KOLVO-816908 format. One line per 8 residues: their letters; for each residue x, y, z of N, C-alpha, C. Coordinates in Angstrom, 1 decimal. Layout:
! KOLVO-816908
a) X:Y:Z:X:Y:Z:X:Y:Z  ...
! end
This chain:
! KOLVO-816908
xxxxxxxx) 94.4:118.8:55.8:94.0:118.1:57.0:94.8:119.6:57.8  95.9:119.4:58.1:97.0:120.0:58.3:96.9:121.7:58.6  96.3:122.0:56.2:95.7:123.8:55.9:94.7:123.8:57.1  93.9:122.7:57.6:93.1:123.3:58.7:93.0:123.6:60.1  93.9:123.5:60.7:94.5:123.3:62.2:94.9:124.9:62.1  94.1:124.9:63.5:94.2:126.4:64.1:95.4:126.6:64.8  96.0:127.8:64.6:97.3:128.1:65.9:96.9:128.7:66.8  97.1:128.0:68.0:96.6:128.2:69.4:97.5:129.5:70.3
xxxxxxxx) 97.3:130.6:70.7:98.3:130.9:71.5:99.3:130.5:72.5  100.3:130.7:73.1:101.2:130.1:74.5:100.0:129.8:75.2  100.3:128.5:75.8:99.6:128.0:77.2:99.8:128.9:77.9  100.7:130.1:78.3:100.7:130.6:79.8:100.4:131.8:78.9  99.2:132.1:78.1:98.9:133.2:77.9:98.2:134.3:78.9  97.4:133.2:79.8:97.3:133.6:81.2:98.4:134.4:82.0  99.4:133.5:81.7:100.6:134.0:83.0:101.1:135.3:82.4  100.9:135.9:81.3:101.8:136.3:80.2:100.7:138.1:80.2
xxxxxxxx) 99.5:137.3:80.1:98.6:138.9:81.4:98.8:139.1:82.2  99.1:138.4:82.7:99.6:139.0:84.5:101.4:139.6:84.4  102.2:139.4:83.8:103.2:139.9:83.9:102.9:140.9:83.3  101.9:141.5:82.4:101.7:142.7:81.3:101.6:143.5:82.9  100.4:143.0:82.7:99.4:143.9:84.3:101.2:144.3:85.2  102.1:143.6:85.7:103.1:143.8:86.7:103.5:144.7:85.7  103.9:144.6:85.6:105.1:145.1:84.0:105.0:146.7:83.9  102.9:146.8:84.2:102.6:148.2:83.7:102.4:148.7:85.1
xxxxxxxx) 102.5:148.1:86.4:103.0:149.1:88.0:104.2:148.9:88.3  105.1:147.9:87.7:106.4:148.4:87.9:107.4:149.6:87.3  107.2:148.9:86.0:108.2:149.5:85.0:108.3:151.1:84.1  106.1:150.5:84.4:105.7:151.6:83.3:104.2:152.7:84.3  105.3:152.9:86.0:103.8:153.6:86.7:104.4:155.2:86.4  103.1:155.8:86.3:103.0:156.8:86.0:104.0:157.8:87.0  105.1:158.1:87.1:106.2:158.4:88.0:107.0:159.5:87.2  106.7:160.6:87.8:108.3:161.9:87.0:109.3:161.7:87.0
xxxxxxxx) 110.0:160.8:85.7:111.1:160.5:85.8:112.3:161.5:85.9  113.7:161.7:86.3:114.4:161.7:87.5:115.9:161.1:86.3  116.6:162.9:85.8:117.7:162.4:84.5:119.1:161.6:85.3  118.9:160.4:84.0:120.0:159.3:84.6:121.4:159.7:84.5  122.3:159.2:85.7:123.5:159.8:85.6:124.7:159.7:84.5  125.0:159.8:84.0:126.2:159.1:83.1:126.6:158.2:83.6  126.8:156.5:82.4:127.6:156.1:83.6:129.3:156.1:83.4  129.5:155.4:84.0:131.2:155.8:84.8:132.5:154.3:84.0
xxxxxxxx) 133.0:154.8:83.2:134.3:154.1:82.4:134.2:152.9:83.8  134.3:152.0:82.8:134.1:150.6:82.4:132.8:149.6:82.8  131.5:151.1:82.3:130.3:150.8:82.2:129.0:150.9:80.8  128.8:150.5:81.1:127.7:150.3:79.7:126.3:150.8:80.5  125.1:151.3:79.0:124.5:152.1:79.8:123.3:151.1:79.3  121.8:150.6:79.8:121.0:149.2:79.1:120.0:150.5:78.4  119.3:150.4:77.5:118.2:151.3:77.6:116.7:150.7:77.9  116.0:151.7:78.1:114.7:151.4:79.1:114.0:149.5:77.6
xxxxxxxx) 114.0:149.9:77.0:113.6:148.6:75.6:114.3:146.8:76.5  115.2:147.1:76.3:116.4:146.5:76.8:116.1:145.7:77.6  116.2:147.0:79.3:116.2:146.3:80.3:114.2:145.6:80.4  113.5:145.7:79.5:112.0:145.3:80.0:111.8:144.8:79.5  112.9:144.3:78.4:112.8:142.8:78.3:113.4:141.8:78.6  114.4:142.6:79.4:115.0:141.2:79.6:114.7:140.7:81.4  113.8:142.1:82.3:112.6:141.6:82.8:111.3:140.8:82.5  110.9:141.2:82.2:109.5:140.4:81.4:110.6:138.8:81.3
xxxxxxxx) 111.2:138.3:80.5:112.3:137.2:80.3:112.1:136.7:81.8  112.7:137.2:82.7:113.0:136.9:84.3:111.5:136.8:84.8  110.6:137.3:84.3:109.0:137.8:84.8:109.4:135.9:84.6  108.7:135.9:83.2:107.9:134.8:82.7:109.0:133.9:83.7  110.1:133.1:82.8:110.8:132.6:83.5:110.1:132.0:85.0  110.7:132.9:85.7:110.0:133.0:87.4:108.4:132.4:87.4  107.6:132.9:86.6:106.0:132.2:86.5:106.6:130.8:85.8  107.0:130.5:85.0:106.7:128.9:84.5:108.1:128.3:85.9
xxxxxxxx) 108.9:128.9:87.2:109.0:128.2:87.9:108.7:127.5:89.0  106.7:128.9:89.2:105.9:128.8:90.4:105.6:127.4:90.2  104.6:127.6:88.3:104.0:126.4:88.0:104.3:125.4:88.0  105.8:125.2:87.8:106.6:123.6:87.5:106.1:123.2:89.3  106.1:124.0:90.0:106.3:124.1:92.0:104.6:123.2:91.7  104.1:124.0:91.4:102.5:123.1:91.7:102.2:122.3:90.7  102.8:122.0:89.7:102.5:120.8:88.8:101.6:120.7:88.2  101.1:119.4:88.1:99.8:119.6:87.4:99.0:119.1:88.0
xxxxxxxx) 97.0:119.1:88.1:96.9:120.3:87.3:97.0:121.2:88.2  96.4:122.8:88.6:96.9:123.1:89.2:96.0:122.9:90.5  97.5:123.8:92.1:96.9:122.4:93.0:95.6:124.0:93.5  94.3:123.5:93.5:94.0:124.2:93.9:94.1:125.6:95.7  93.6:126.7:95.3:94.2:127.5:96.4:92.8:128.1:96.8  92.8:127.9:97.9:91.7:128.3:98.8:91.7:129.4:99.3  90.4:130.4:99.4:90.5:131.8:99.5:89.8:132.1:101.0  90.0:131.3:101.0:89.9:131.8:102.8:90.2:130.9:104.5
xxxxxxxx) 90.7:131.1:105.4:90.9:130.3:106.0:90.9:129.5:106.4  90.6:128.0:105.8:90.5:126.6:106.2:91.9:126.5:106.4  91.4:125.4:107.5:92.5:123.9:107.3:92.5:123.0:106.5  93.9:122.5:106.2:94.3:121.5:105.1:93.3:120.5:105.4  92.8:120.4:106.2:91.8:119.2:106.1:90.3:119.5:105.5  90.2:120.3:105.8:88.6:121.2:105.8:88.9:121.9:104.1  89.9:122.0:103.7:90.2:122.4:102.5:90.3:121.2:101.6  90.3:120.0:102.1:90.0:119.1:101.2:88.6:118.0:101.3
xxxxxxxx) 88.0:118.6:102.4:86.9:117.6:102.5:85.9:118.9:101.9  86.1:119.7:101.7:85.1:120.8:101.4:85.7:120.6:99.6  86.9:120.2:99.2:87.3:119.8:98.0:86.3:118.8:97.7  86.3:117.6:98.6:86.0:116.3:98.3:84.1:116.4:97.7  83.8:117.2:98.8:81.7:117.2:98.1:82.1:117.6:96.8  82.7:118.6:96.3:82.7:118.6:94.5:83.2:118.2:93.8  83.9:117.0:94.2:84.7:116.0:93.3:84.8:115.0:93.9  83.5:114.5:94.7:83.9:112.9:95.3:84.4:111.5:94.8
xxxxxxxx) 84.3:111.0:95.3:85.5:109.9:94.4:84.1:108.7:93.8  84.9:108.7:92.8:84.6:107.7:92.0:83.5:106.6:92.9  84.2:106.3:93.6:84.3:104.7:94.5:83.7:104.4:95.1  83.1:105.4:95.4:81.8:105.5:96.6:80.4:106.1:95.7  81.0:106.6:94.4:79.7:107.4:93.7:79.5:105.8:92.6  79.9:105.0:92.9:79.3:103.1:91.8:78.4:104.1:91.2  77.5:103.4:92.1:76.4:103.2:92.3:75.3:104.3:91.2  75.8:105.4:91.4:74.8:106.2:90.8:75.3:107.0:89.4
xxxxxxxx) 76.9:106.3:89.8:77.3:106.4:87.7:76.9:105.1:87.3  76.0:104.4:87.8:76.3:103.4:86.7:75.1:103.4:86.1  73.7:103.8:87.4:72.7:104.4:87.0:72.1:105.7:86.1  73.7:106.3:85.7:73.7:107.4:84.9:74.4:107.4:84.0  74.5:106.1:83.4:74.7:105.2:82.1:74.7:104.1:81.9  72.8:103.8:82.4:71.7:102.4:81.8:71.6:103.1:80.4  72.0:101.7:80.0:71.1:102.1:78.6:71.8:103.0:77.7  73.2:103.2:77.9:73.8:103.9:77.2:75.2:103.1:76.4
xxxxxxxx) 75.5:103.6:75.3:77.2:102.4:75.2:78.7:103.4:76.4  79.0:102.3:76.8:79.8:103.5:77.3:81.1:103.5:76.9  82.4:104.6:76.4:83.7:104.3:76.0:84.2:105.0:77.2  85.7:104.2:77.3:86.7:104.8:78.2:87.6:104.8:77.6  88.3:105.6:78.9:89.3:106.7:77.8:90.2:106.7:78.9  91.8:106.2:79.0:92.7:105.9:80.4:93.8:107.1:79.4  94.3:107.9:80.9:95.9:107.9:81.3:96.3:107.2:81.5  97.8:107.5:81.0:98.5:106.3:81.1:99.5:106.4:82.2
xxxxxxxx) 100.0:107.8:82.1:101.2:107.3:83.6:100.2:108.3:84.8  100.5:108.5:85.9:99.9:108.0:87.2:98.2:107.8:86.9  98.2:107.3:86.0:96.5:106.8:86.1:96.4:105.1:85.8  97.5:104.8:85.0:97.4:103.2:85.0:97.9:102.9:85.4  99.5:103.4:85.5:100.7:103.3:86.7:101.2:104.1:87.6  102.2:103.4:88.5:102.2:105.2:89.3:103.5:106.2:88.9  103.8:106.9:89.2:104.3:107.9:88.8:106.0:107.9:90.0  107.0:107.6:88.7:108.4:107.0:88.5:109.1:108.0:88.3
xxxxxxxx) 110.3:108.1:89.0:111.7:108.8:88.5:112.5:108.9:87.0  112.1:107.3:86.5:112.6:106.7:85.3:111.5:107.3:84.5  111.0:107.4:83.8:109.3:106.9:83.0:109.7:106.0:82.0  110.5:105.8:81.4:111.2:104.2:80.8:110.8:103.4:81.6  110.4:103.7:83.5:110.1:102.0:84.5:108.9:101.9:85.1  107.9:102.8:83.9:106.2:103.1:84.3:105.4:102.5:84.5  106.1:100.8:84.4:104.9:99.6:84.2:103.4:99.6:85.0  102.7:98.8:84.7:101.5:98.6:84.9:101.6:97.4:86.4
xxxxxxxx) 101.0:97.4:87.2:101.0:96.4:88.0:100.0:95.3:87.0  100.4:93.9:87.1:99.4:93.0:86.2:98.1:92.9:87.0  97.7:93.3:88.1:96.1:93.1:88.3:95.5:94.4:87.4  96.4:95.7:87.3:95.9:96.6:86.8:95.1:96.1:84.8  96.7:95.7:84.9:96.7:94.9:83.0:95.0:94.0:83.1  94.3:93.3:84.3:93.7:92.8:83.6:92.5:93.5:84.4  92.2:94.4:85.1:91.4:95.3:84.9:91.0:96.0:84.1  92.3:96.5:83.1:91.6:97.0:81.9:91.6:96.3:80.5
xxxxxxxx) 91.8:94.8:80.4:91.6:93.8:79.7:89.9:93.7:79.9  89.7:93.6:81.2:88.4:93.8:81.6:87.1:93.8:80.6  87.7:95.5:81.2:86.7:96.6:81.1:86.9:96.4:79.2  87.7:96.1:77.9:87.9:96.7:77.3:87.1:94.6:76.6  86.8:94.4:77.0:86.5:93.1:76.7:84.8:93.4:76.0  83.8:94.9:77.4:82.8:95.2:76.8:82.7:96.9:76.5  83.4:97.2:76.3:83.1:99.0:76.0:84.5:99.0:75.2  84.4:99.9:74.0:85.6:100.3:73.9:86.3:101.1:74.2
xxxxxxxx) 88.0:100.9:74.6:88.3:101.6:75.5:89.8:101.8:74.0  90.3:103.4:75.4:91.2:104.2:74.2:92.1:104.3:75.8  93.9:104.4:75.0:94.8:104.9:76.4:94.9:106.2:75.8  94.9:107.0:76.2:95.1:108.3:75.2:96.4:108.9:76.7  97.6:109.3:76.0:99.2:109.4:76.8:99.7:110.7:76.1  100.8:111.4:76.4:101.6:111.9:76.0:102.4:111.0:76.3  102.8:110.5:76.1:103.9:109.1:75.2:103.6:109.4:74.2  104.9:108.7:73.2:105.2:108.0:72.1:104.5:106.8:71.9
xxxxxxxx) 103.0:106.7:71.4:102.5:105.4:70.9:103.6:104.4:70.4  104.5:104.7:68.9:106.0:104.0:68.6:107.1:104.8:68.6  107.3:104.3:70.0:109.2:105.0:69.9:109.9:103.6:70.4  111.0:104.2:69.2:112.3:103.0:69.0:113.5:103.2:69.7  113.9:102.8:70.8:115.3:103.8:71.5:116.4:102.5:71.2  117.4:102.5:71.7:118.6:102.1:72.1:119.4:101.9:73.5  119.0:100.8:73.9:119.2:100.2:75.4:120.3:98.5:75.3  120.8:98.9:76.3:121.9:98.3:76.0:122.7:96.5:74.9
xxxxxxxx) 122.6:97.8:73.8:122.8:97.6:72.9:122.0:96.9:72.1  120.8:97.0:72.2:120.2:96.2:71.3:118.3:97.0:71.2  118.0:96.7:70.0:116.7:98.1:70.2:115.7:97.8:70.5  114.9:98.3:71.9:114.0:97.4:72.4:112.7:98.5:72.3  112.0:98.6:72.0:110.5:99.2:71.5:110.1:99.9:73.0  109.8:101.3:73.0:108.8:101.7:74.5:108.2:102.7:74.3  107.3:102.0:73.1:105.7:102.4:72.5:105.2:102.6:74.3  104.3:103.1:73.9:102.7:102.6:75.0:102.4:100.9:75.3
xxxxxxxx) 102.8:100.8:74.0:102.0:99.4:73.6:102.8:98.5:74.3  103.9:98.5:74.6:104.5:98.0:75.3:104.7:98.1:76.1  104.6:98.7:77.2:104.0:99.3:78.4:102.3:98.1:79.3  101.3:98.6:77.5:100.2:98.3:78.4:99.9:96.4:78.0  100.9:96.4:76.6:100.5:95.1:76.1:98.4:93.6:75.3  98.1:94.9:74.9:96.8:94.7:74.8:96.3:95.1:74.2  95.6:93.9:73.5:94.5:94.4:71.3:94.0:94.3:72.2  93.1:95.3:71.2:92.0:95.2:70.6:91.8:96.8:71.3
xxxxxxxx) 92.6:98.1:71.7:92.3:99.0:72.3:92.7:100.1:71.2  92.6:100.8:71.7:93.0:102.1:70.3:93.6:103.1:71.8  94.7:103.2:71.0:96.1:104.1:71.2:96.3:105.3:70.6  95.8:106.6:71.7:96.2:108.1:71.4:97.7:108.6:71.5  98.7:108.3:70.9:99.9:108.7:72.6:100.6:110.2:71.5  101.7:110.8:72.2:102.2:112.5:72.3:100.6:113.1:71.7  100.2:113.0:73.2:98.7:113.7:73.7:97.4:113.5:72.3  97.8:112.5:71.3:96.6:112.5:70.3:96.9:112.6:69.2
xxxxxxxx) 98.3:112.9:69.0:98.6:113.6:67.6:99.0:112.3:66.9  98.3:111.0:68.1:99.2:109.7:67.0:98.1:108.7:67.4  97.2:108.7:66.6:96.1:107.8:67.1:96.1:106.2:66.1  96.1:105.6:66.8:95.7:104.2:66.1:95.1:103.1:66.7  93.9:102.9:65.6:93.2:101.8:66.8:92.8:100.6:66.2  92.7:99.4:67.0:92.8:97.9:66.9:92.5:97.5:65.2  93.3:96.2:64.8:93.3:95.8:63.4:91.9:95.5:63.2  91.3:95.8:62.0:89.5:95.3:62.1:90.0:94.0:62.2
xxxxxxxx) 90.2:93.0:62.5:90.7:91.2:62.6:89.8:92.0:64.3  90.6:92.6:65.1:90.6:92.3:66.6:89.7:93.8:66.8  89.1:94.4:66.3:88.2:95.1:67.1:86.8:94.3:66.4  85.9:94.7:67.2:84.8:94.2:67.8:83.5:95.1:67.7  84.2:96.6:67.4:83.2:97.9:67.2:82.6:98.0:65.6  82.7:99.0:65.7:82.1:99.5:64.0:83.1:99.5:63.8  83.9:100.2:63.5:85.1:100.2:62.9:86.7:100.2:63.4  87.7:99.5:62.6:88.7:98.9:63.0:89.6:100.2:62.4
xxxxxxxx) 91.1:99.4:62.6:91.6:100.3:61.6:91.8:101.4:61.6  92.1:102.1:62.7:92.0:103.8:62.5:93.7:104.7:62.8  93.3:105.2:62.0:95.3:106.0:62.1:94.9:106.7:61.8  95.5:108.1:62.3:95.2:109.9:62.2:96.8:110.4:63.3  97.1:111.2:62.1:98.3:112.1:61.8:98.1:113.2:61.8  97.8:114.2:62.9:97.3:115.5:62.1:98.0:116.4:61.9  99.8:116.2:62.6:100.4:116.7:63.2:102.2:116.5:62.5  101.6:115.9:61.0:102.4:114.7:60.3:103.7:115.8:59.8
xxxxxxxx) 103.9:116.5:59.5:104.4:118.4:59.0:105.7:118.5:60.0  104.9:118.5:61.1:106.4:118.7:62.0:107.2:117.5:62.2  107.3:116.9:62.3:108.1:116.2:62.8:109.7:116.2:62.1  110.5:116.8:61.1:111.2:117.2:60.9:112.1:117.7:62.5  110.8:118.7:62.5:111.5:119.4:63.0:111.3:119.5:64.9  110.6:118.2:65.2:110.1:117.9:66.3:111.9:117.3:66.5  112.2:116.1:66.2:113.5:115.4:65.9:114.6:116.7:65.9  114.9:117.7:65.3:115.3:118.2:65.1:115.8:119.3:66.5
xxxxxxxx) 114.5:120.0:67.2:115.0:120.4:68.8:115.1:119.1:69.8  114.9:118.1:69.6:115.3:116.7:70.6:117.1:117.1:70.8  117.3:117.2:69.6:118.5:117.1:69.2:119.5:118.2:70.0  118.8:119.4:69.2:119.2:120.9:70.6:119.0:120.9:71.9  118.4:120.5:72.2:117.7:119.9:73.9:118.6:119.2:74.0  118.8:117.7:74.0:119.8:117.2:74.7:120.9:117.6:74.4  121.3:118.2:73.4:122.6:118.9:73.9:122.9:119.9:75.3  121.9:121.0:74.7:121.5:121.7:75.8:121.2:122.0:77.0
xxxxxxxx) 120.7:120.7:78.0:120.2:120.1:78.8:121.9:118.9:79.6  122.4:119.5:78.8:123.8:118.3:79.7:124.0:118.6:81.0  124.1:119.6:80.6:125.2:120.2:82.4:123.8:120.9:82.7  122.3:119.9:82.8:121.5:120.3:83.8:121.1:118.9:84.7  122.6:118.8:85.7:122.1:117.3:86.4:120.2:116.8:86.6  119.9:115.4:86.1:118.6:114.8:86.2:118.1:115.3:85.2  117.9:115.9:84.3:117.2:116.5:83.5:117.5:115.6:82.2  115.5:114.7:81.9:116.0:114.1:81.0:115.4:114.3:79.6
xxxxxxxx) 115.9:114.3:78.7:114.9:114.8:77.2:114.8:113.5:76.3  113.2:113.3:75.7:112.7:112.5:75.4:112.0:112.7:74.1  111.9:111.9:73.0:111.2:112.1:72.0:110.2:111.6:72.1  109.4:112.4:72.0:107.8:111.3:71.4:106.7:111.6:70.0  108.4:111.6:68.9:107.3:111.9:68.1:107.3:112.5:67.9  105.7:113.3:68.3:105.0:115.2:67.7:105.6:115.9:68.7  106.2:115.1:69.9:106.4:116.6:71.0:107.5:115.5:71.4  108.4:116.7:72.5:109.3:116.1:73.0:109.3:117.2:74.2
xxxxxxxx) 109.6:115.9:75.4:109.2:115.9:76.5:110.6:116.1:77.4  110.2:117.0:79.0:111.8:118.2:79.2:111.2:117.8:80.7  111.5:115.7:81.1:111.3:115.8:82.3:112.4:116.3:83.2  111.7:116.8:84.5:112.6:117.6:85.6:112.6:117.2:86.9  111.5:115.4:86.9:111.3:115.1:88.4:112.1:114.5:89.0  113.9:114.8:88.9:115.2:114.7:89.1:115.8:115.6:89.0  115.6:116.9:89.1:116.2:117.8:88.4:116.0:118.8:89.4  117.3:119.1:91.0:117.3:120.1:91.9:116.2:121.6:91.0
xxxxxxxx) 115.3:121.4:92.1:114.9:122.5:92.2:115.7:124.4:91.3  116.5:124.5:93.0:117.6:125.5:92.3:118.1:125.6:90.9  117.8:124.3:90.3:118.3:124.5:88.3:117.1:124.8:87.5  116.1:124.7:88.3:114.7:125.0:87.5:114.8:125.7:86.4  115.2:127.0:87.1:114.7:128.3:86.1:115.8:128.4:85.3  117.1:127.8:85.3:117.9:127.1:84.4:117.4:126.5:83.3  116.2:125.5:83.2:116.5:124.4:83.1:115.0:125.5:82.0  114.1:126.1:82.2:113.2:126.1:81.8:113.5:127.7:80.5
xxxxxxxx) 114.9:128.7:81.4:115.8:129.6:80.0:116.0:128.3:78.8  117.1:127.5:78.5:117.2:126.7:78.1:116.8:126.2:76.7  115.2:125.5:77.7:114.0:125.2:76.4:113.5:126.3:75.6  113.1:127.4:77.0:112.9:128.4:75.7:113.5:129.1:75.1  114.8:129.7:75.6:115.9:130.0:74.3:115.7:129.5:73.2  115.8:127.4:73.2:115.5:127.2:71.7:114.7:127.3:71.1  112.9:127.5:72.0:111.7:127.3:71.2:112.1:128.6:69.7  112.7:130.0:70.5:112.7:131.5:69.7:113.4:131.1:68.2
xxxxxxxx) 113.7:129.8:68.3:114.2:129.7:66.7:112.3:128.9:66.4  112.3:128.5:67.2:110.9:127.6:66.0:109.4:128.0:66.6  109.0:129.2:65.8:107.6:129.5:66.0:106.7:128.9:65.7  106.6:127.8:65.5:105.6:126.8:64.8:105.0:126.0:66.5  105.8:126.1:67.2:106.1:124.5:68.1:106.0:126.0:69.4  105.3:125.5:70.7:105.2:125.6:72.0:105.2:125.6:72.9  105.2:126.2:74.5:105.8:125.0:75.5:104.5:124.7:76.3  104.2:123.9:76.4:102.9:123.6:77.9:104.1:122.6:78.8
xxxxxxxx) 103.3:122.6:80.1:103.5:121.7:81.1:102.7:120.5:81.7  103.1:119.3:81.8:102.8:118.1:81.9:102.9:118.1:84.5  103.1:117.4:84.2:102.8:116.9:85.7:104.7:116.3:85.6  105.5:117.4:86.3:107.1:117.2:86.4:107.2:116.5:85.4  106.9:118.1:84.0:107.7:117.5:82.3:107.2:118.7:81.7  108.4:120.2:80.9:108.1:120.6:80.2:108.0:119.9:79.0  106.3:120.2:77.8:106.8:120.2:76.4:106.6:120.6:75.8  107.1:120.3:74.7:107.2:120.9:73.3:106.1:120.2:72.7
xxxxxxxx) 105.2:120.9:72.1:104.4:121.0:70.9:104.3:121.6:69.9  103.6:121.1:68.4:102.9:121.5:67.5:101.7:122.8:67.8  102.3:123.9:67.1:100.8:125.0:68.1:99.7:125.0:66.7  99.2:123.4:67.0:98.1:123.2:66.0:97.0:123.2:67.0  95.9:123.2:66.7:94.5:122.9:68.0:94.4:122.2:67.6  95.1:120.8:68.4:95.2:119.1:69.0:95.3:119.1:70.1  94.5:118.0:71.1:95.1:118.2:72.4:94.0:116.8:72.9  94.1:116.3:74.2:93.4:115.1:74.4:92.3:115.2:73.9
xxxxxxxx) 91.6:116.5:74.2:90.3:116.5:74.2:89.9:116.4:72.9  90.9:117.1:71.9:90.2:116.7:70.4:90.6:115.5:70.0  91.5:114.5:70.9:91.6:112.9:70.4:90.4:112.3:71.4  89.7:113.0:72.0:88.6:111.7:73.4:87.6:112.4:71.2  86.8:113.3:71.3:86.3:113.4:70.1:85.8:113.2:68.6  87.6:112.9:68.7:87.7:112.6:67.4:87.2:110.6:66.9  87.7:109.8:68.6:87.5:108.9:68.8:86.2:108.3:69.4  85.7:109.3:69.4:84.0:108.8:69.4:83.1:109.3:67.9
xxxxxxxx) 84.2:109.8:67.5:83.3:110.2:66.2:83.6:108.8:65.0  84.3:108.4:65.7:85.4:107.1:64.4:84.6:106.3:65.3  84.3:105.8:66.3:83.4:105.3:66.7:81.9:104.9:66.1  81.4:105.9:66.2:79.8:106.4:65.4:79.2:107.1:66.1  79.7:108.0:67.1:79.1:108.2:68.8:79.4:110.0:68.3  79.9:110.6:67.8:80.0:111.8:66.9:78.9:112.6:68.1  77.3:112.3:66.7:76.3:112.8:68.2:75.1:111.8:68.0  75.0:111.3:69.1:74.7:110.2:69.2:74.3:110.7:70.8
xxxxxxxx) 73.1:110.1:71.9:72.7:111.1:72.7:72.8:109.8:73.3  73.5:108.4:73.3:73.3:107.3:73.7:75.2:106.5:74.0  75.6:107.6:74.2:77.2:107.3:74.8:77.5:108.1:75.7  78.1:107.1:76.6:78.5:108.0:78.4:80.1:107.6:78.5  80.8:108.8:77.8:82.7:108.6:77.7:82.9:109.0:79.2  83.4:108.1:79.8:84.2:108.3:80.9:85.9:108.2:80.6  86.4:109.4:81.4:87.4:109.4:80.8:88.8:109.7:82.3  89.8:109.5:82.5:90.1:109.1:83.8:92.1:109.6:83.5
xxxxxxxx) 92.1:110.4:84.9:93.6:111.1:84.5:94.0:111.8:85.3  94.8:111.9:86.0:95.6:112.5:86.3:96.5:114.3:86.6  96.4:114.6:84.7:97.6:115.4:84.4:96.8:116.7:83.7  97.8:118.1:83.7:97.3:118.9:83.5:96.7:119.3:81.4  97.3:118.2:81.4:96.9:117.9:80.0:95.8:117.3:79.4  95.0:116.1:81.1:93.8:115.5:80.8:92.7:116.6:81.5  92.7:117.8:81.0:91.8:118.6:81.7:91.2:118.9:80.2  92.1:119.4:79.0:90.9:119.2:78.0:90.3:118.2:77.8
xxxxxxxx) 90.0:116.9:78.0:89.3:116.2:77.9:88.3:116.3:78.7  88.9:116.5:79.7:87.5:116.8:81.2:86.4:118.3:80.4  87.0:119.3:80.1:86.6:120.8:79.6:85.3:119.3:78.6  86.2:118.6:77.2:84.4:118.8:76.4:83.9:118.1:77.1  84.0:116.7:78.2:83.0:116.1:78.5:81.4:116.9:78.9  82.6:117.9:79.9:81.8:118.9:80.7:80.7:119.8:79.3  81.3:120.2:78.5:80.4:120.9:77.3:79.7:119.9:76.1  79.6:118.5:76.3:78.9:117.9:76.0:78.5:117.5:76.5
xxxxxxxx) 78.5:117.7:78.0:77.0:117.1:79.0:76.7:115.8:78.7  77.7:115.0:78.4:77.9:113.4:78.6:78.9:112.8:79.6  78.8:112.0:79.7:79.5:111.3:80.7:80.4:111.8:82.0  82.1:111.8:81.8:82.0:112.2:83.5:83.6:111.9:83.4  84.4:113.1:83.7:85.6:113.1:83.6:85.6:112.9:85.5  87.2:111.7:85.6:87.9:111.5:87.0:89.3:111.8:87.1  89.5:112.8:88.0:90.9:113.0:87.8:91.6:111.8:89.5  92.7:111.8:88.6:93.7:110.4:90.2:93.9:111.9:90.5
xxxxxxxx) 94.5:112.0:92.3:95.1:113.0:92.5:94.4:113.1:94.6  95.9:113.0:95.1:95.8:112.7:96.2:95.6:114.1:97.0  95.3:115.4:96.0:95.3:116.6:96.9:94.5:117.6:96.2  93.5:118.2:96.5:92.4:119.0:96.3:93.6:119.6:95.0  92.6:120.0:93.5:93.4:120.2:92.5:92.4:121.7:91.6  92.5:122.2:91.0:91.7:123.0:90.3:91.4:122.0:89.0  90.4:121.1:88.8:89.9:120.4:87.6:88.7:120.1:86.8  88.5:120.1:86.0:86.9:120.6:84.9:86.8:119.0:85.2
xxxxxxxx) 86.9:117.9:86.1:86.4:117.2:86.4:85.5:117.0:87.6  84.9:115.9:87.0:83.5:115.4:88.0:83.6:114.5:89.6  84.8:113.5:89.1:84.6:112.9:90.5:86.5:112.8:90.6  86.1:111.9:91.4:88.0:112.3:92.0:88.6:110.8:92.0  89.4:110.1:92.6:89.9:109.1:92.9:91.7:109.1:93.4  91.7:108.1:94.5:93.2:109.4:95.0:94.5:108.1:93.9  94.6:107.4:94.0:95.9:107.0:93.2:95.3:105.7:92.3  96.6:104.8:91.5:96.2:104.6:90.1:95.2:103.2:90.8
xxxxxxx) 95.9:102.4:92.4:95.0:101.4:92.5:93.5:101.8:92.9  92.8:102.4:92.9:91.6:103.1:93.0:91.0:102.8:91.4  92.2:103.5:90.9:91.2:103.6:89.7:91.2:101.9:89.2  92.2:100.9:89.5:91.8:100.1:88.9:91.0:98.9:89.9  89.9:100.0:91.0:89.3:99.0:91.6:88.1:99.9:90.9  88.0:100.8:90.3:87.0:101.2:89.7:86.4:100.7:88.6  87.7:99.5:88.2:87.2:99.2:86.6:86.9:97.6:86.7
! end
């Protein structure tokens, strides 16, 4: 199955195009060149090729830093002179609150099988400085439990589904399941690259015991990169490197902004030796993933197929998420013309979601 996976371009392809255009205007403009003076003693000359490469690298890092500031999804940039309030109101018109539109949503799902897909961080739990402390409230857990009683429900997250860490000289399970602690759910960790369904004994739907790991061959490489990045980022205060089994996360939430460029440079320098891995960005996190065509959108499609709804016209998938990586799932729902995507965000952002919620508390109220 791995052989059928397609290598996808770098997540920053759009940025690379912008970089190329910028370089063509600055470095390669049709200006008559003047002869360069000889380098004085004690100095060295740098060729155009080397200079271009260094400049391009600097521009790429600068573009990454700009993207890190925007976080994810990308903040919607107004092309008019609207005030912040007017801009938000305009955005809400196109992405109304799922709470205020609840009756319409129920009406649209009438007679169809609802399937729930939920991101974890920023959706079921608040975003916190220490990702190991991102706990759900008891109210949220009960809300998810109630939803799962009536509809197939999946947690789709960038977190590792099954990770073991050492803490206080004892082995502690830090998998996403340990945060949610609910049986009968589907768990898709590592951005959908590690999927497991409930056992047949705990599953009342068509299929139980689902297990799918499309990136298994990358595990040794991911472990190697994780160990290298641990060493490379030691000198950057606040940087946290996390092994999420099929991807490596480099959290910069606690890193001073003046150090972001250094962090990106370190991460990119490591990836230069691993062409089968790519760098993407989530909410206050850089993520190293295999270059296979697999994401949260693909995980959503796989789970619908596993449940027997791949080609069904009577299914109503609902995906709630707050991150740039959730956009792949929102896009799948738009393309299918089924169900709806709900973005959790307090500020206007570019998104493929149809509706919005302000915070995890509202997500709990919706469920």
